[in-house]
MIDOSE-1310 file (N, C-alpha, C; in nm, 2 decimals, decimal comma, always signed):
residues 67
xxxx	-3,65/-3,88/-2,01/-3,51/-3,92/-2,00/-3,44/-3,81/-1,92; -3,36/-3,85/-1,83/-3,28/-3,76/-1,75/-3,16/-3,72/-1,82; -3,09/-3,62/-1,77/-2,97/-3,56/-1,84/-2,86/-3,66/-1,85; -2,83/-3,75/-1,75/-2,73/-3,85/-1,76/-2,76/-3,95/-1,87
xxxx	-2,88/-3,99/-1,88/-2,92/-4,09/-1,99/-2,90/-4,03/-2,13; -2,93/-3,90/-2,14/-2,91/-3,83/-2,27/-2,76/-3,82/-2,30; -2,68/-3,79/-2,21/-2,54/-3,78/-2,23/-2,48/-3,92/-2,27; -2,53/-4,02/-2,20/-2,48/-4,16/-2,24/-2,52/-4,20/-2,38
xxxx	-2,65/-4,16/-2,42/-2,69/-4,19/-2,55/-2,61/-4,12/-2,66; -2,57/-3,99/-2,63/-2,49/-3,92/-2,72/-2,35/-3,98/-2,73; -2,29/-4,02/-2,62/-2,16/-4,09/-2,62/-2,16/-4,22/-2,70; -2,27/-4,30/-2,68/-2,28/-4,42/-2,76/-2,30/-4,39/-2,90
xxxx	-2,38/-4,30/-2,94/-2,40/-4,26/-3,08/-2,27/-4,22/-3,15; -2,19/-4,14/-3,08/-2,06/-4,10/-3,13/-1,97/-4,21/-3,16; -1,97/-4,31/-3,07/-1,88/-4,42/-3,08/-1,92/-4,51/-3,20; -2,05/-4,52/-3,22/-2,10/-4,61/-3,33/-2,06/-4,56/-3,46
xxxx	-2,07/-4,43/-3,49/-2,04/-4,37/-3,62/-1,89/-4,39/-3,65; -1,81/-4,36/-3,55/-1,66/-4,38/-3,56/-1,62/-4,52/-3,58; -1,69/-4,61/-3,51/-1,66/-4,75/-3,53/-1,70/-4,81/-3,67; -1,81/-4,76/-3,72/-1,86/-4,80/-3,85/-1,75/-4,76/-3,95
xxxx	-1,71/-4,63/-3,94/-1,61/-4,58/-4,04/-1,48/-4,66/-4,03; -1,43/-4,69/-3,91/-1,31/-4,77/-3,89/-1,32/-4,91/-3,96; -1,43/-4,98/-3,93/-1,46/-5,11/-3,99/-1,46/-5,10/-4,14; -1,53/-5,00/-4,19/-1,55/-4,99/-4,34/-1,41/-4,97/-4,40
xxxx	-1,33/-4,89/-4,35/-1,20/-4,86/-4,41/-1,11/-4,98/-4,39; -1,11/-5,05/-4,28/-1,03/-5,17/-4,25/-1,06/-5,28/-4,36; -1,19/-5,29/-4,40/-1,23/-5,39/-4,49/-1,22/-5,34/-4,64; -1,18/-5,22/-4,66/-1,15/-5,16/-4,79/-1,28/-5,14/-4,87
xxxx	-1,39/-5,11/-4,80/-1,52/-5,09/-4,86/-1,54/-4,93/-4,88; -1,57/-4,90/-5,00/-1,59/-4,76/-5,03/-1,73/-4,72/-4,98; -1,75/-4,59/-4,95/-1,88/-4,55/-4,90/-1,99/-4,57/-5,00; -1,97/-4,55/-5,13/-2,07/-4,57/-5,23/-2,11/-4,72/-5,24
xxxx	-2,01/-4,81/-5,22/-2,04/-4,95/-5,22/-2,12/-4,99/-5,10; -2,09/-4,94/-4,99/-2,18/-4,96/-4,87/-2,32/-4,91/-4,89; -2,33/-4,80/-4,96/-2,46/-4,74/-4,99/-2,54/-4,83/-5,07; -2,48/-4,89/-5,18/-2,55/-4,98/-5,26/-2,59/-5,11/-5,19
xxxx	-2,50/-5,16/-5,11/-2,53/-5,28/-5,03/-2,64/-5,26/-4,93; -2,64/-5,15/-4,87/-2,74/-5,13/-4,76/-2,87/-5,06/-4,81; -2,86/-4,99/-4,92/-2,98/-4,92/-4,97/-2,99/-4,78/-4,90; -2,89/-4,74/-4,83/-2,89/-4,61/-4,76/-2,81/-4,51/-4,84
xxxx	-2,86/-4,39/-4,83/-2,80/-4,28/-4,91/-2,65/-4,25/-4,86; -2,57/-4,23/-4,96/-2,42/-4,20/-4,93/-2,41/-4,08/-4,83; -2,49/-3,98/-4,85/-2,48/-3,86/-4,77/-2,52/-3,90/-4,62; -2,62/-3,98/-4,61/-2,67/-4,02/-4,48/-2,56/-4,10/-4,41
xxxx	-2,50/-4,20/-4,48/-2,39/-4,28/-4,43/-2,28/-4,19/-4,38; -2,24/-4,09/-4,46/-2,13/-4,00/-4,43/-2,16/-3,93/-4,30; -2,29/-3,88/-4,29/-2,33/-3,81/-4,17/-2,32/-3,90/-4,04; -2,36/-4,03/-4,06/-2,35/-4,12/-3,95/-2,20/-4,14/-3,91
xxxx	-2,12/-4,16/-4,01/-1,98/-4,18/-3,98/-1,91/-4,06/-3,91; -1,96/-3,94/-3,94/-1,90/-3,82/-3,88/-1,98/-3,79/-3,75; -2,06/-3,88/-3,71/-2,14/-3,86/-3,58/-2,23/-3,74/-3,59; -2,28/-3,71/-3,70/-2,38/-3,60/-3,72/-2,52/-3,64/-3,72
xxxx	-2,54/-3,78/-3,73/-2,68/-3,84/-3,72/-2,67/-3,96/-3,63; -2,78/-3,98/-3,56/-2,80/-4,10/-3,48/-2,87/-4,20/-3,56; -2,86/-4,32/-3,53/-2,92/-4,43/-3,61/-3,01/-4,52/-3,52; -3,11/-4,58/-3,58/-3,19/-4,68/-3,50/-3,13/-4,82/-3,53
xxxx	-3,18/-4,91/-3,46/-3,13/-5,05/-3,46/-3,14/-5,11/-3,60; -3,25/-5,08/-3,67/-3,27/-5,14/-3,81/-3,16/-5,09/-3,90; -3,12/-4,96/-3,89/-3,02/-4,90/-3,97/-2,88/-4,96/-3,94; -2,86/-4,98/-3,81/-2,73/-5,04/-3,76/-2,72/-5,18/-3,82
xxxx	-2,83/-5,26/-3,82/-2,83/-5,39/-3,87/-2,79/-5,39/-4,02; -2,86/-5,30/-4,09/-2,83/-5,29/-4,24/-2,68/-5,26/-4,26; -2,63/-5,17/-4,19/-2,48/-5,14/-4,20/-2,39/-5,25/-4,16; -2,43/-5,32/-4,05/-2,35/-5,43/-4,01/-2,35/-5,54/-4,11
xxx	-2,46/-5,57/-4,17/-2,47/-5,67/-4,28/-2,40/-5,63/-4,40; -2,39/-5,50/-4,43/-2,32/-5,45/-4,55/-2,17/-5,45/-4,53; -2,12/-5,46/-4,40/-1,98/-5,47/-4,38/-1,93/-5,61/-4,38
């Protein structure tokens, strides 16, 4: 993967976490409730929302379904 592709991947990842947090708050869903619904750890979800972790497609689908 070249440098430009890596930079685009990072930009996309940062947008996803921010967008997940926005949608969760807009819908009034607490982080612990999303954790229960998705089966994902609260700490992991928090790291995703703060753009500290990247996620794969399966995780994104779980979160989307939980929202």
